[in-house]
C-alpha positions in Angstrom: -5.0 9.1 -7.6 -2.4 8.0 -9.9 2.3 8.8 -9.9 4.8 7.2 -10.8 5.2 3.5 -11.7 7.5 2.9 -8.9 4.5 4.5 -6.6 1.3 2.5 -7.7 -0.4 0.3 -5.2 -3.2 -1.4 -7.5 -3.0 -2.3 -11.2 -6.4 -2.7 -12.7 -6.3 -5.2 -15.5 -9.1 -4.2 -18.3 -9.2 -7.2 -20.9 -11.1 -6.6 -23.7 -12.1 -8.3 -26.9 -14.5 -6.2 -29.7 -16.7 -4.7 -26.8 -16.7 -1.1 -28.0 -20.5 -1.4 -26.7 -19.5 -1.9 -23.5 -16.0 -0.4 -23.0 -16.4 3.2 -22.2 -18.9 1.6 -18.9 -16.1 -0.1 -18.0 -13.5 3.1 -17.9 -15.9 4.9 -16.9 -15.7 3.0 -13.8 -12.4 2.7 -13.5 -11.9 6.3 -14.3 -14.2 7.0 -11.2 -12.6 5.5 -8.0 -11.8 7.3 -5.1 -8.4 6.3 -3.2 -6.0 7.5 -0.9 -3.3 5.7 -3.2 -2.2 5.5 -6.4 -3.3 3.5 -9.0 -2.8 2.3 -12.7 -5.4 1.4 -15.4 -3.9 -1.2 -17.1 -5.8 -2.3 -21.0 -5.5 -5.1 -22.8 -7.0 -5.0 -26.2 -6.9 -8.5 -28.3 -6.5 -6.5 -31.6 -10.4 -5.7 -31.5 -11.7 -5.5 -35.3 -14.8 -3.0 -34.3 -14.3 0.6 -32.6 -13.2 -0.6 -30.0 -9.3 0.6 -29.8 -10.7 4.2 -30.8 -12.6 4.5 -27.7 -9.9 3.1 -25.6 -7.3 5.6 -27.6 -10.1 8.7 -26.7 -10.1 8.1 -23.0 -6.1 7.4 -22.8 -5.3 10.6 -24.3 -7.6 12.8 -21.7 -6.0 10.3 -19.0 -2.4 9.8 -20.1 -1.0 9.1 -16.6 -3.5 7.0 -15.5 -4.2 4.6 -18.6 -1.7 1.9 -20.6 -2.6 0.6 -23.5 -0.8 -2.3 -24.4 0.7 -2.7 -28.1 -0.7 -5.9 -29.9 0.1 -7.0 -33.8 -2.1 -10.3 -33.4 -5.0 -11.9 -31.3 -3.7 -14.3 -28.5 -6.8 -15.6 -27.3 -8.7 -14.8 -24.1 -6.6 -16.7 -21.3 -3.1 -15.2 -23.2 -4.2 -11.7 -23.2 -5.1 -11.7 -19.9 -1.6 -13.0 -18.8 0.4 -10.5 -20.8 -1.8 -7.6 -19.0 -1.3 -9.2 -15.5 2.5 -8.8 -16.4 2.5 -5.7 -17.4 0.6 -4.2 -14.3 3.3 -2.7 -11.9 0.9 -2.7 -8.9 0.8 -4.4 -5.6 -2.4 -5.4 -5.7 -4.8 -6.2 -9.2 -8.1 -5.5 -9.7 -9.4 -7.2 -12.6 -12.7 -5.4 -15.0 -13.5 -7.0 -18.0 -14.4 -4.8 -21.1 -18.0 -5.8 -20.7 -18.3 -5.0 -17.1 -18.5 -1.9 -15.1 -17.9 -0.8 -11.1 -20.5 1.2 -9.7 -19.4 2.1 -7.1 -16.2 5.0 -6.4 -14.8 3.8 -3.5 -14.9 -0.5 -4.2 -11.0 -0.3 -5.0 -10.2 1.3 -1.8 -12.5 -1.0 0.6 -11.0 -3.9 -0.2 -7.2 -2.5 -0.4 -8.2 -1.6 2.5 -9.0 -5.6 3.7 -6.0 -6.5 2.0 -3.5 -4.6 3.5 -5.3 -5.0 7.6 -5.4 -9.2 6.9 -1.8 -10.5 5.1 -3.4 -13.9 5.7 -5.7 -12.3 2.7 -5.1 -14.1 -0.7 -7.9 -12.1 -2.3 -11.0 -9.8 -1.9 -14.1 -10.2 -3.8 -17.6 -8.3 -4.1 -21.1 -9.1 -4.7 -22.4 -7.8 -8.2 -25.4 -7.3 -10.3 -25.9 -9.6 -12.9 -27.1 -7.5 -15.1 -29.0 -9.1 -18.6 -29.0 -8.4 -22.4 -33.1 -8.7 -22.1 -35.4 -6.6 -20.7 -37.7 -9.3 -19.9 -35.3 -11.0 -17.5 -35.0 -9.4 -14.6 -31.5 -9.4 -12.7 -30.2 -11.4 -10.3 -27.2 -10.7 -7.2 -23.9 -12.7 -8.6 -23.4 -14.2 -5.0 -26.4 -15.5 -3.0 -26.2 -17.4 0.5 -22.4 -17.8 0.9 -22.3 -18.2 4.5 -19.7 -16.4 5.4 -17.4 -13.7 5.0 -13.8 -15.5 5.2 -14.0 -18.8 3.0 -10.5 -20.7 1.4 -9.4 -23.1 -1.5 -12.0 -25.7 -0.7 -15.1 -23.4 -0.6 -14.1 -22.6 -3.8 -13.2 -25.9 -4.8 -16.7 -27.0 -4.9 -17.8 -23.7 -7.1 -16.7 -20.2 -8.5 -18.6 -18.1 -6.4 -16.6 -15.0 -7.2 -17.4 -12.7 -9.9 -13.8 -12.0 -11.9 -14.8 -8.0 -11.9 -15.3 -7.7 -8.5 -12.2 -9.3 -7.5 -9.2 -7.4 -6.2 -5.6 -10.3 -5.6 -2.3 -10.2 -4.6 -0.1 -9.8 -7.8 2.9 -12.0 -7.7 1.3 -15.1 -5.4 1.6 -17.1 -9.0 4.8 -15.8 -10.6 4.6 -18.4 -13.5 1.1 -19.7 -14.4 1.9 -24.3 -14.3 1.5 -25.4 -18.6 -1.9 -26.9 -17.8 -3.5 -23.4 -17.0 -2.9 -22.9 -20.8 -5.2 -25.9 -21.8 -8.4 -25.0 -19.6 -10.7 -24.0 -21.5 -11.4 -21.1 -19.5 -8.9 -19.6 -17.1 -10.5 -17.3 -13.8 -11.9 -20.1 -11.7 -8.1 -21.8 -12.0 -6.4 -18.5 -11.5 -8.8 -18.3 -7.9 -7.8 -22.0 -6.9 -4.1 -21.1 -7.6 -4.2 -17.6 -5.6 -6.3 -19.0 -2.4 -3.7 -21.8 -2.6 -1.7 -18.8 -0.4 -4.4 -17.3 1.5 -7.7 -17.0 2.3 -10.3 -15.3 0.5 -12.2 -12.5 1.8 -16.3 -11.1 0.7 -17.7 -8.6 0.7 -21.4 -8.8 0.3 -22.1 -5.2 -1.1 -22.9 -4.3 -4.8 -20.4 -2.6 -6.0 -20.2 -3.5 -9.9 -22.4 -4.9 -13.4 -21.8 -8.7 -14.5 -23.5 -8.1 -17.9 -24.9 -11.2 -20.0 -25.2 -10.6 -23.2 -25.6 -12.5 -26.9 -21.6 -12.3 -27.8 -20.3 -12.4 -24.0 -17.4 -15.5 -24.0 -19.1 -17.7 -21.6 -22.8 -16.8 -22.2 -23.4 -17.2 -25.4 -23.0 -21.1 -24.6 -26.0 -23.3 -24.3 -26.5 -25.0 -20.8 -25.7 -28.4 -22.4 -22.1 -26.4 -24.0 -21.2 -24.7 -20.1 -21.9 -27.8 -18.6 -19.3 -29.4 -21.3 -16.8 -27.1 -20.9 -17.1 -27.2 -17.0 -16.4 -30.6 -17.5 -13.3 -30.3 -19.1 -12.0 -27.8 -16.9 -12.7 -30.0 -13.9 -10.9 -32.8 -15.1 -7.5 -30.7 -16.2 -7.7 -29.8 -12.6 -8.2 -33.2 -11.1 -5.8 -34.0 -12.7 -3.1 -31.6 -11.6 -4.5 -31.3 -7.7 -3.4 -34.9 -6.4 -0.6 -33.4 -4.4 -3.9 -31.9 -2.2 -5.9 -35.4 -1.1 -8.5 -33.1 0.7 -9.1 -30.5 -2.3 -8.8 -33.6 -5.0 -11.9 -34.8 -2.8 -13.8 -32.1 -3.6 -13.0 -31.2 -6.7 -14.2 -34.6 -7.9 -17.5 -34.2 -5.9 -18.0 -30.9 -8.0 -17.4 -33.2 -11.5 -20.2 -35.4 -10.5 -22.4 -32.7 -9.6 -22.0 -31.2 -12.9 -22.1 -35.0 -14.9 -25.8 -34.7 -14.0 -27.0 -31.1 -14.4 -29.6 -30.4 -17.2 -28.4 -31.7 -21.1 -26.2 -34.5 -19.5 -28.9 -36.9 -19.3 -30.0 -36.1 -22.7 -26.8 -37.3 -23.7 -26.1 -39.9 -21.9 -29.8 -41.3 -22.9 -29.5 -39.9 -26.8 -25.5 -42.3 -26.7 -27.5 -45.2 -25.5 -29.7 -45.3 -28.3 -27.6 -44.3 -31.1 -25.1 -47.7 -29.7 -28.4 -49.7 -29.7 -28.6 -48.5 -33.1 -25.5 -50.1 -34.3 -26.0 -53.5 -32.1 -28.7 -54.1 -33.8 -28.0 -53.0 -37.2 -25.2 -54.8 -37.6 -26.8 -58.1 -35.8 -29.5 -58.0 -38.9 -26.5 -57.5 -41.3 -25.2 -61.1 -40.4 -28.8 -62.7 -40.4 -28.4 -61.9 -43.4 
């Protein structure tokens, strides 16, 4: 359902960059939504150099009242593109959608908005998603498993980012201005969830209503396991430094950092570093003997 901007209940924030093989599925999943409220689809294309812009334009031209495409003359990077797209959204609620993911349930937005409307103490509502791999030999799996409860808090979120961004709907305006440290982070979704969760609880719908793709060109999945760990540790170092006014949350964040520092790859890296230091000491010692 669409309407004038002033009547928009929800904005779909669709961000994309060079995703010509996936963007159609993302747009189709958004366009098929059935709601009793007006919504808009705001597309932030980060100056794609492939066929993504042409595909987006073909959908926009057929759905002019529903789709808005933001102009962009230069590549901003994922975080800045996501933020400028967020600022362009006019809805009371924001549904995030990455251009390589897609929704499979036509009533998913309706279900999430119903929960948020009925529960003012809930900051965001997310649902489970199927994780589907590009490699057909790798079986798909659920993004969320064994969360244990339906209503969670920022303290739960500090342990691990269990929210699939493309399954999340949150209240707009909870974070009017992103803090300076946000722009230093290697990725922004976990931090955004934490910032939003300072203003209310998190509601979990276990129903699978979308697909999260894992493919070689993905921003996150293109990293090696060791690189993923390094990125997470950098993220946590920055967040920990800026959450010192919340001792309980800070304690959990530090525990999370300790957990990730023990992930595969870190042990080998520490051993390699120690080995290199020993070799360096031996070389200097042998030079003194000459």
